[in-house]
N, C-alpha and C positions, 0 to 999 in steps of 0.2 A: 549565352546564359541558359542554364538548365531550366526545363519547364517547371521544376519545383520551386524555383525562385521567382516565377512570374507572379503578378499581383494576386490572382485568384487562388493559386495554390499556396502561396506564402501566407495568405490570411488563414487558410485551413490548417497549415502545419508550419508555423513560423520557425520552430526549432530546426526542422529539416531544411527549410529555406536558408537559414543562417549558416548551417553546416555546409551546404552545397555552394551557396553564392559567396560566402566570405571565408570560413575556416578552411575548407578543402582547397579553394582556389588560391588563397594566399600561401598555403603550404606547398603548392605545386609550382609557384613562380620563383624565379631567381631573385635573390635579395637585391634591392636597389642600392645605389651608391651612398645613400644617406637615409636616415630614419624618416618614416612617413607617419602622419598623424590623422586620427579619426576623432572628430569633435562631436560630443553629444551634450546638449544643453538641457537642464531641468529634469534630472532623473526623478526628483521627488514628485513631479507632476504625474509621473506614470504609476505611482503607488495608489491604487484604489482598493481598499480593504475587501469589498465584496465582489471584485472583478472575477469574471468567469474564464479569463484567458491569461496567459503568462504576460508579464510586463517585461520591459527591456532589461531590468535588473535580473530577473529570473533567467533570461536567455543568455546574458553575458557572463554571469558569475561562474558557472561551471566550465566556461570555455576560455577564460582569460589566459590561463597557463598554456593553452594550446595554440595561441596566436604566435606568429613569428616574432622574434625579438626586435626586428626592425620596425614593427608597427606599434606606435604608442597611442593609447586612448586617453584623451583628455575629456573628462565629463564633469559637469557642474551639478550641484544640488544644494538646496538649503539643508540646514542641520536636521535632517529627518532620520530618526532611528532605524526605520525600515530599510533605508538606503545604506546608512553607515554600517549596520550590522552585516549586510550582504556584501558590500564592496569596499568597506573601509579598511581598517588595519594599517599595515605599513604603506599602503598606496595613498593614504589620506593626506591631503594638504589643505590646511585651512587658509582661506583668503580673507584679508582684512578689507572690508568694503571701503575703508577710508584711506587705503593705500594710494599714493599719488598716481601710480600707474593705472589703477582702476578709475580714479577720478578723471584722468586724462582721456581714457577710453570713453567714459560717459560724455565728456565734453565733445569729443569728436563725433560720437553717435548723434548727439543733439544738433551739432552744426550741420552734418550731412542731411538730416531730415529737414532742417530749416531752409536749406538751399533748394529744395525740390518741391514740386507740386503746389497744392493749395497753401502750404505753410509759407512758401516763398512769397506768394501774393499777400498773405497776412502781414508778413514782415515789412513788405514794401508800403502797404497802406498806412502802417503806423510809423514809418520812417525809422524803424528800430535797427540797431546794428546786430548782426547775427552773433558776433562774438560776445556782446553784452548779454543778449538773451541766453546764449549757451552757458555763459559763466553763472548767471543767476540761477538757472534751472539746475546746473550741476552742483552748485553750493547747497541748494535746498534738498537735493535728492538724498543726501546722507549716504551716498555710495550705491544707490539702488537704481538699476537700469529700468526696473518696472515703474518706479516713480517718474523717471524721465519720459517713458513711453506714455504713461497715463496723462501727464501734463501736456505733452505734445498733442495727444488726441483731443484733449479738452480745448486746446487752442484752436484746433481744426474745426471743432464743433461750436466754436464761439462761446464756450462755457467758461473760458478763462481769458481775462483781459491782459494783453501784453504790458499795459501800463501798470499792472498790479503784481508783477512778478516778485518784487522785493517783499511783498506781504504774504507770499506763499508760506505755508507752515513747513517745518522741517520734518522729513521722513515720510514714508508711505502712509502710516496711520494718520498723520496730520492731514495729508492730502485727501484721504478718504473722508475724514471729518469735514473738510472744507467743501468738497463736492456735495456730500450729503446735505449739509446745511443749506447750500445754495439751491439744491433741487427740491428739498422738502423742509421748508422753514418752520413747520410746526407739526404736532402729532396728528392733527386732522389730515394734513396733506400726506403724511407718511403712513398712516394706518393701512391703507390698501396695499402699499408696497411692502410694509412690514409682514402682512399676512402671506403675501406671495413669497417673500424671502424665507419666512418660517417653513413654508411647505418645501421650498427648494432645498434648504439646508437639512431638513429632517428626512427627506425622501431617500430611499435606498437605491434608486436608479433614476436617470434623467426623466423628467416629466414633460408631457405635452403641454401646450398653452391651455388646452381645454381642461386637462387635469388640474393645472394650477388654478384656473378660474373656479372650478368646483370645490377644491380643497380649501382655497383661501376665501371662499364665499364672496367673490367679486360680483358686482351687480351688472350683469349683461356684458355684451361684446364691447360697448363703448369704454366701460371702466377697465376691462381687460386690456384693450389697446392702449389706453392711457398709462396703465401701470407698466406694461411691457416697454412702451416707448421711454418712460422715465428711467427704466433699468437698462436701457440699450448698452451703455458703456460698461456694464458689469456682468453681462450674460454671454455665454457661448452657446450657439445653436448648432445642432447636428441632426442627422437622420434619426438618432435615438431620442432626441428631446432637448430640453433646456437645462443648463447647469451654470454655476457661477464661472466667470471667465478665468479666475485664478484662485488658488488655495489661500493666498495671503488675504483676500477679501473675506473669505469664510472665517479665517482665524481672527481677523479684526472684529467681525460682527459678533462673535460669541464670547469675546474677551472684554468684560465690562471695565476692567481696569485700564485697558488700552483704548477701547472704543468710547466715543462720546455716548454716555448712558442713554441719551434720547434715541439712539439708533441701534442699540444692542439688541440682538435677537436671542430669544430663549428657545433652545432646541426642544425643551419639554413641551412648550406651547405648540411647536410644529408637530411633535409626535402626537399630541392630543388631537390636533386637526386631522392628521392622517388616520387616527383611530376612528374618529367620527365619520370620516369619508369611508373607511373600510367597513363600518357597520352595515353599509348598504350592499354588501358583497352579493346578496341574493339577486338584487334588481339590476346591478350595474353590468354592462357588457365589458367593462374594463377588467383586465386580468391583474392589475396591480394589487388590489386587495387580496386576491387569492395567493399571490406570491408573498406578500409582506405584512398582511394584517396581524398575524401572530407576533412577529418581531416588534411591530409598533405597539401592540398591547403590552408586551413585556417592557418595552422602553418607557411607556407611560405609567407603568406600575399597576396595570390592571390584571394582576396575576389570577385572581379568582375568575374574572371574565374569560381570560385565556383558557383556564383549565376547564371551565364549564363548556366553552365553545368547542373545544377538542373532544370532550367526553360525549357530546351530543352526536357527533359523527356526521352531521349534515354538511358542515364546512369541508371536512375531509373527503366526503363522497363527491361533492361538486368539484373540488380541486383536482381530485384524481380523474374525474370525467373530462374536465376542461384542459388539464395539463398532461394527463397520461403518464404521470411519473410518480410512482409510489415512494421514491426516495424523498422527493420534495414534501410529500405529505408527512412522512416520518420525521423530517427535519423540524417540523413544527413542534413535535413532542420533545425534541432536543432543546428548542427555545424555551419550552415550558419548564424542563428540568433545570436549565440555567437560571430561570426566574425564581423557581422554588428554592434552589440552593442559595441564591443571592438574598432571599428573604429569610433564610434560616429554617426553612420548612423541610428538613431532611426526612422526616417521618413519612412524607407523602411520596418519596421517590421510589421505594421498592415497588409500589403499584404500577409505576410506569415501566419498570424493568421486567416485571413478571407479566409478559404479554405473549400471546401466540404469534405476534407479528415480529419476525426477526429483524426486519428493517427498522421498525420502531425501537426495538431493543438496542440495536447498534447506534442509532442516532442519539439516544439518551446517554448511553455509555460514553460516546465520543464527546458529547456536551459536558459531561461531568469531568472527563479527563482533562478538558481544556478550561474548566472553570477555575477561577482564582480561589483556592481553598487549601488549607494545610493538608498534608498527606495523611495525618492522623484522622482528620475528619472524613477524608475520602475512604480510608480504611474502615471507619465506623459505618459508613453507608454500605460498603461491601458486606460487612458482617451482618448488618441488619437485614439486608436483602437475602443473604444466604440462609439466615435463620428462618425468615418468613417463607422461604420456598422449599423447606424440607417437608417430607410427607407428614411428619408428626404435627407440623404447624400450618400446613397448607389449607387455606380456606378458599377454594375456588369460587368465583362469582359466576354469573350467568353465562359469560362468554369465555371463562377461563378454561384451561385444559392442562393436561400433563405437559404439553409442549410449552405452555407458559411457565410452568414450574421450572422446566429444564432451561428455558431462556433466562429466567431469573438467576439460576445457579451459574450459568455461563457469564452473565453480566457481572455477578459478584466476583468471579474468577478474574475477569479482565480488570475490574476496578482494584482488586487486591493486588494484582501484579503491578499495576501502575503505582499504587501506594507503597510497594515494596514490602508487603507483609506476607507471611507464609501460612498462617493458620487456616485460611479459607481453602487454599490449594491442597494442603495436607488433609484436611477433613474430606474434601471432595474426592481425593485420590484413594481414600479408604472407604468411600461410601458403599452402602449395600447395593445401590443401583448401578449396574454396569454402565448405563448410558452416562451417568455423572462421572464415573471414573474415566471413561473415554474422553470426556471434555477436559478433565483435570490434568492429565498427564502432560500435554504440550505446555500448559502454563507453569507447571512445576518445573519442567525442563527449562523453560524460558527464565524462571527465577534463578535457577542454577547457572544458566549461561550468562546472565547479566550480573549476578551478584554471587560469585562462586562460594565464598565462605558462608554466606547466608543460605545459599542453596544446599550446601552439604548439611547444615543443621536441620533444614526442613526435611531432607530425605532421611536423615537419622531419625527424626520424630516419626516419620511414616514407618520406617523399619521396626521401631519399637512397638507399633500397634499390631504387628503381624501375629505375635503370640498372644492369644487371649488370656483372660483372667484364670481360666482353668488349665492353661497350658496347651489348649487346642489351637491349631493354626487358623488364622482368619484369612480365608481365601480372597476376600475383597481387598484387604490391605496388601496382600501379597501380589495381587493382580496390578494394583497401582504402583507398588514398588518395583515390580518387574518391568512395567511399562516405562517408567522414567529411567530405569537402568538401561533398557534397550535403546532409549533415546540417546543417552550419553554414549553408549557403546557404539552405536551406528555412526555418530557424527564426530566422535573424538577418540577413536580407537588408536590414533597416533599420538595421544597425549599420555605419557607414562604416568604422570601423577594421578590423572583421572582413572586410568586403568588399574593402578595399584589400589586405589581407594575402593573401587568397585569390587575387585577380587577379594579384598580383605573383608568387606561387608558381607558379601555372599558366602564366603567361606565360613565366617562366624555363624551366619544364619543357618546354613545347611548343617553344620556340625551340631548346632543346638537342636535342630530337628531330629537328626539321627540319634542323638544321645538323650533326648528328652524322656522323662518318665512317661509321658502320654504315649510315646511310641511303644512302651512295654505294657502300659496298663490297658489302653484302648486297643492297641494292635496297630502294627505298621500298615496293614492293608487299609484300615479305615482312614488313617491320616493321609496316606497316599491318594486314596480316592478323592478326598476333599481337595488336595492340591491338584490332582489331575483335572478336576472339573474346571479349575481356572485356566489350565492349559487348553482345554477344549474350547473355552470361550475365546481365547486368543486366536486359535486357528479358525474358529467359526466366523470371526469378524474381519478377515483379511480384506484388503482393498480389492477393487474390481479388476485390477491388473495382476493379481497374484494367484496363480493356479495351485500354489502350495497351500491348501486349505482343507478344512475338515470334510467338505463335500467331495473333493478329489481323492482324499485318503480313503473315504468310505467306498467310493467307486473302485478303487484299486483292490480292496479286499473282497469285493463282490465277484471278482474274477477268480478262476481256479488257480492253485499254487503254481502250475506250470507257466502261467502268464508272467511270472516274475523271473523266469530263467534268463531272458535277455539282459535284464538289469544286473543279474549276478555275473553274466559273462563280461559285461562292461566293468564291473567292480574289480575283476581279476587284474585289469590293466592299471587300476589305482593301487591295488595291494602289491603288485610286482611291477614296478616301473620299467624294469628291463624288457618287459614284453612290448613296450611302445604303445602306440595308440591306434595302429591300423585296425586292430580288432574292434575298437569302438566304431570306427567308420563303417566296417562291414556290418555290424549289427544295425546301425542307424540307417543304412541303405536299404534295409528291408521295409519297403514302403507299405507293406500290408499291416505292419504293427500299429495298433491303435494307440491313442495318447494314453500314457501311463505316468503318473507323477513320480513314481519310484524310478522308472527308467530315465525320465527326463533329468531328474536331479543327479543320478549317477553318471550319465553321459556328460552333462554340463561340467560337473566338478572334475571328472577325470580329464577332460580336454583342457580345462583351465590349468590343472596341475602340469600337464605335459607342455603347455604353451610356455611355461617359465623357462624350460630348457631348450625348446625348439619352436620359437614363435613363428618363424617362416613356414615350417612344415605344417604346424597346426593350422595356420591361416589357409594354406592350400587345402588341407583336409576339410576345414569349415566351408570353403568355397565349393568343394565337391559335394558336401552334404546339402548345401544350399541349392545346388542344381539337381541332384539325383537322390537326396535322402527323403525321409518321411516329411510330408508337407508340414505337419504340426511342429517339426523340429526346427523349422526355419527361424522361429522366434528364439529358440535356444542357441542357434548359430550366432544371432546377433548378440545374445548375452555373453557367450564365450569369447567372441571376437572383441567385444567391448572390454572385457577384463584383460584379454591379451594385450590390446593396444594401450590401455590405460596404465598397465603395469610396466610396459616396455620402456626402458630408459631412452631408446632411440628406435626409429623405424626405418625400414628400407623404402626407397622411392616406390611409390605406387601402392603401398599397403593401405594408406588412408583412403585413397581413391577406390580401391577394391572394396573396402568396408562400406564406403558411402554408396557404392553401386548396389551391394547386397541389401543394405538397409532400404534404399529407395525401392528396389523390386519387391522386397518382402512386405513393406508397408503398403505400396500401391496395390498389390494383388489382393489384400484383405481389408484395406482401409483401416489398418491398425487394430485388427480383431483376431482372436483365437477362439475357435468353437470346439468344444469337446463333448463327449456324451453327457457329462455332468454339468457343464456350464459354458458361459460365453464371457470372454475376458477382453478388456480394452488394453491394447499394448502401448500404453502411454509412455512408460520409461524407454521402451525400444525406439520410439521416434526421436528421443532426445540424446541417446547415447552417442550417436555419430557426432553431434556438435560438442559433446564433452571431450571426445578424443581429438577433435580438431583444435579445440581450445588448449589441449595438453601439448600437442606437437606443432601446431601452427598458431602460436599466440598472436592475437591481433587480427586474425582472419575473421571476416563476418560470418554469422550463422549460415550453415550450409544447406540444411534439409528442412527443418521444421517450417520456416516461412513458405517453402515450396509446397509442403503438405497442406498448409492452410489455403494457399491459392487454389490448389486442386479441389479442396473441399468446397470452396466458394464457387468455383466453376461448375462443380457437379451439383451444387445446390444441396449438399449433404451437411446440414447444420450439426448433426450429432458428431460427424467426423471433424468438423471445424472446432467443436468444443473440445474434442480430444486433443487436437493439435495445440489449442490454447493451454490445456492442462499440462501438456508435455513441457512447456516452458517452466512450470513450477518445479519439475524434477531437476532442471538445470540449477536452480537456486537452492532449493531445500535439501536435496540429496547430495549435491556436489559443490555447493557454495559458489557457483558461477553466477553471481547476482547480475553483473552487468551484461554478460552474454545473454542471460534470460531476458533482460529488459530490451536489448537490441533485437532479440527474436520477436518480442511483442510489438515492436514499433509498427510494422505494417498492419498488425491486427488492431492496434489502437486507431490507426489512420482509417481503416475500413469503416469503423463505427457503425456496424450493423446492430440495430436495436435487439435483434434476436440473440445476439452473442454478448451483449453487454453484461448480463448477470455472470456469465462464465468468466469474462474478462475481469470484472470487479473481484470475483472470488479468488482468482489466481493472483492478482496483484496484491490483494489483502494477505494472502498466504505468504507471498514473497516478502512483503513488508513486515511480517511478523518477526523476521530475523534480519531484515535489511531495510530499515525504515528510511534512512537518509537517501540511499540510492533510488528507492522508489519515488520518494517525494521530489527529488531533483529531476528524475526522468519525467514525471508528469508535469513538473513546472516548465520543462522545455517545450511541451506540446500545448496546443490550444485545447486542453481538455480539463479545464478547471472543475467542471461538473463531475468528471470521472475521479479527479483527485479527492474531492470531498466525499464521494461515495466510498472510495477505497479506504480513506482514513477512518471512516465510521464503521466499516464492515468488520465483523469478527472473523478471524481466520477459521477455516474449516478443517485444518489439519487435525487428525485424530490420533489417539494412542496407537491404533493398529497400523498406522503408516510407518512407524519407526522400525518394527522388526524386518520389514521388507528391504531396509537399507543397511542391514547388517552384513550383506554379502562381502563387502570390502574386507571386513575384519575376518570373516570365516575363510575366504579365499587366501588371505595373507597367511593365516596360520596353516592352511592346507599345504601351501607351497613351502613354507619356511620351517615347519616342524614335522619331522618324521613321526614323532609320537602322536601328534594330533591326526596326521594322515591315517595312521594305523587305527586310531580310535574311530575315525569316520568310516573306514572300511568295515569295522565291527558293527557300527550302527547300520550301514546299508545291508549287511548280511542278516543282522538280527531282524531288521524290518521285513525281510522276505519270509521269515519264520513265523511272524505274527499272523493272527487270524481276524483281527478287527482293528479299526482305527483307535478305539478306546484302549485296547491292549498295547498298541504301539505307543500311544502318548504316555501311558503309564511307564513303559520301559524308557522312553526318551526322558521323562522326568527323573527317573532313577539314574540314568546314564549322565545327565547334566549335573545332577546333585553330586554324584561321586567324582566327576571330573573336577568340579569346583572344590570339593573337599579333599582332593588328592587321595581318594580312597580306592579300594579295588573295584574292578569293573563289575557292574551288577549282573546277576544271573537270573 
C-alpha cells in the first residue's frame, strides 16, 4: 500500500489516497473471473452542508467512469437531493421498503441480534420465541432497519418490554414518539432536554457538553449529567463534540406534522439561544461565537444587530486576532449581504461592495450570486452599485478611498455578468478611467464567451461609442473595444465566424475614421495623436512577463541608430527565406550584444518562420543558441522552441526531451527572471510552455516541469519564485485552455498548504475558474480543502485587459508562416521601426500600419 493511502496521509488528501489505493490499483490488476462489488451504506449521512472537507459523494462522482467495468458499486441513501443530483440519473434504483425481500432481510437481522449477547439473555428470561419477537418487530418496522436497530437497543437498555411488542407503533416516527413519551412524560421533565436539543439542532458544528450546558442554561453539572443521560440513545459522541445520532431524528423533531407536538423543536428558538450565548463573545474563551455569531444573528432575524456589530469593527478585529484568517472575517459581510437581500434591503448593499477590502468585496459578491433572487433584481443591484461608485456620484466616507470606488465598480461587473446583462460592462469598458476599463474587458469578453449573440450586441454598443458627438474619436471607448477584440482574437483565432465578425467591425471602424470629416477639418495628425495615446497606454501596462512594452521601446531608441543594425541583418532572413536561418544564429551568438526588444522580436519571428519548413534544423540552432548565444536570448529560445513544437504535426524522438532540458536549465539558472537595463521580468509563461507541448504530443502524461520548479522554490526557501511557479499554471489554462493539466500541476502546491502561498494559490485558482468553473470546483471537491474552495469561489479574478494582447502570438505566427503577404508586411514593419527616432513615433506608425492593413489600403508612409 502506498504511503499516501495510509491513515494519516489519506486524511490530509483523501482524493489522492482514493486514486492511489483504489482507482490506480484496480486499473493495474487483471480482471477477475466474475464481477466484484463494493458496498457503501448511508450516503446521505455524509452530506453535511457546512463541511470543510469533501464527502464520499464528492470523491466518487468524478471517478465512477474510471473504475473497471468488473467492479460494481452498490450504495444506499435516503431520498436526499444532494446525493441524487450528484450520483443519480440512470444509475438510480428505488427500493420499496415494503418489498418482501427487504422485510425478510430485516427479520433475519433481528433474529441474529436476538441470538447473541445480552439480548439472548433477555429472550430467555421472558421465555419468548425468537421467531415471534423478530416477526413482531419486523411488522412494526415498516421496512426500516433503523427502526429495528432502535427497538433492539431499547430492549437491551430495558426501555422496551418484550411483552409489549404488539403495542409498538408503526414506523420510525411512531417509535420516537413512544420512546420520548416514556422518557419525558410531561413538559416539565422535557424542558431541559428540549433546550439542549434546540442548541444541538441549531448549532453549526458539534458542541461540547460544556457548551450545551451554557447555551441551554442547564443548572449545574447534575442537571447536565441528567439531561445527557436521558439523551444517551439519541446522541453520537466524537472528539469534535456531540451531535444527534441520525438525521432521521432531526427530521422528526423539526416536523410538527410528523412529530408529536409536545416534543417538536423550534430551530428559531435554538438560533436565539445561540445568539444570546454569542453576545458574550468578548468574555468567552470559546471560539464558537467568533466562528458563527453572525450566521446565528442572521438566522434569528437580528439583521440590524448584525450590521451594527460588523460596522463597529471590534468583533472583526478580535476574530482576526484569534483566528488569523481575513477570509473568515470577510465572510461575515457575506452573511450580512444575504440577510439584507432576504429582507429586501437592496439599497444598503452598495455600501458593502464599495470597500477598500477586496476580500470583503468578494465575499459580498459571492453571497449575492448565491442568494435566491431573480436575475433582474441582481442586475438592479449591480446597476445601483455601479452608479454610486462613479466619480460624479462618489461620496467617500471617513474610511473610503479610490480603491473602494474601484472595488465597487468591479463588484458591479461581476454581478452584472452573473445576471447576464451588458450595460454595466459596456459603460465600464468605455469609462474615462483607464483602471475601470482594465477591469471591464475580461467581463465583457466573458459575456461574449458565455452568451455569443448577446455578447456581439454588447460589443456593437461599445463600438458605437467610439465616435463622439462631434465626430471626434473617443480614445477611452476605443481602448475598451480594442481590448475585448484582442481577447477574442487571442483565444479564438481559429474560429472563422468570430474572425470574420472582428475583421468586418474593424474595417468599418477604420474606414470611417480615414474618411471622416473630422480627419479633414481637425487634421489627421490631431486625430492620430488621440488614438496613439491609447496605444501608448496599452504598451505601458503590459504584464510583468512581457518585455515588449513602452519602457523597452524607449530604451531601444536611446541607443544610437547603429545599434539597430543586427536586427536588420536578422530581418534579411525573414524577407528572403532562401537565405536560410544560419545568419540569425551568427548574429545571436554575438554574446556582447545587449538586450534589445527590436532584435529580440526580429530573431524570434524569423526562427519561428523557418521552423515551419525545417523544424529539426531550427531546433538544433536553438539548442546551439541556448549553449553559446546571448544569455538574454535564452528566454527567446524557449519561445521559438515552444512555437516550433506546438505547431509541428509530429515530432522526432528526443525533441520533447531536448526542449524540456533547455527549459529546465534556463529556468533554474535565473529562477525564471530576465533582467535588462530597463526592467526585470518574470518568465512565467516560459515555465509552462514545456508542459503545453507535452500535453500536445504526449496526451495523458503528467505535468513535467512546473511541479519540479515549485519543489525547488520550496527547497530554496524562495517564496517569490514559488509564487511565480503557481502563476505559471494559470498560463496553461487561460492561454492554452489546458484546464485539467493546470489543475494537476497545482495538486502538489495545494497539498503543501503553505500559508505564505495561499493568497497566490487562491488568485490563480480563481483566474482559472473564471473560464473553467466546473473543473476547478470538482478538483477542489476531491481534496480536503473545503476552506480553499470557498475562498476561490468568492475571489474575483485578477485577469486584466492587458493580459490578452500577450496571447496573440499564436495568431500572429500563424499568419507569418501561412501568408507571404503578411510576412512581407512584417518585414516592412521591422525595417520601418529601425528608421524611427522615438517610441511615440513608432507607435504612431504602427497605428497607421495596422489601420491600413485592416482597411486593405496602401501601406502608410
